[in-house]
C-alpha positions as CSV (number, residue, x, y, z in Angstrom):
1,X,-0.4,12.9,13.7
2,X,3.0,12.4,15.2
3,X,5.5,10.3,13.3
4,X,7.9,7.9,14.8
5,X,11.2,6.7,13.4
6,X,11.4,2.9,12.7
7,X,14.5,1.1,11.4
8,X,13.7,-1.1,8.4
9,X,15.7,-4.0,7.1
10,X,14.7,-4.7,3.5
11,X,15.9,-6.8,0.6
12,X,18.2,-4.8,-1.7
13,X,16.1,-5.5,-4.9
14,X,12.9,-4.4,-3.1
15,X,14.7,-1.2,-2.0
16,X,15.8,-0.4,-5.5
17,X,12.3,-1.0,-6.9
18,X,10.8,1.2,-4.2
19,X,13.4,4.0,-5.0
20,X,12.5,3.9,-8.6
21,X,8.8,3.9,-7.8
22,X,9.2,6.8,-5.5
23,X,11.2,8.7,-8.1
24,X,8.5,8.1,-10.7
25,X,5.8,9.4,-8.3
26,X,8.0,12.4,-7.2
27,X,7.8,11.3,-3.6
28,X,10.6,10.6,-1.1
29,X,11.3,7.0,-0.4
30,X,9.8,7.4,3.1
31,X,6.6,9.0,1.8
32,X,6.3,6.2,-0.8
33,X,6.6,3.5,1.8
34,X,4.0,5.2,4.0
35,X,1.7,5.6,1.0
36,X,1.9,1.9,0.2
37,X,1.4,0.8,3.8
38,X,-1.6,3.2,4.2
39,X,-3.2,1.9,1.0
40,X,-2.7,-1.7,2.0
41,X,-4.2,-1.0,5.5
42,X,-7.3,0.7,3.9
43,X,-7.8,-2.1,1.4
44,X,-7.7,-4.7,4.2
45,X,-10.2,-2.6,6.3
46,X,-7.7,-2.0,9.1
47,X,-7.9,1.8,8.8
48,X,-10.5,4.2,7.3
49,X,-10.1,6.9,4.8
50,X,-10.3,10.4,6.3
51,X,-14.0,11.5,6.3
52,X,-15.4,8.0,6.1
53,X,-18.2,7.4,8.6
54,X,-17.5,5.3,11.7
55,X,-18.2,1.6,11.0
56,X,-21.3,0.2,12.7
57,X,-20.8,-3.2,14.2
58,X,-23.5,-5.8,14.2
59,X,-23.3,-6.1,18.0
60,X,-23.9,-2.3,18.3
61,X,-27.2,-2.7,16.3
62,X,-28.3,-5.6,18.6
63,X,-27.7,-3.4,21.7
64,X,-29.9,-0.5,20.5
65,X,-33.2,0.1,22.2
66,X,-36.1,-0.6,19.9
């Protein structure tokens, strides 16, 4: 997966907390931010975990031939 650069303006207190968290987890700040975003996206159902099956939509079941 290709990565793109994205400038981020962030509150200084949040930035300090993220730096401490990333240090505690032995990750770079960028990797920590990406980890947090990916986790939030998975929890909200916006992306799947690798290896998870393709979701089946109710409309897809209605269109199947019986």
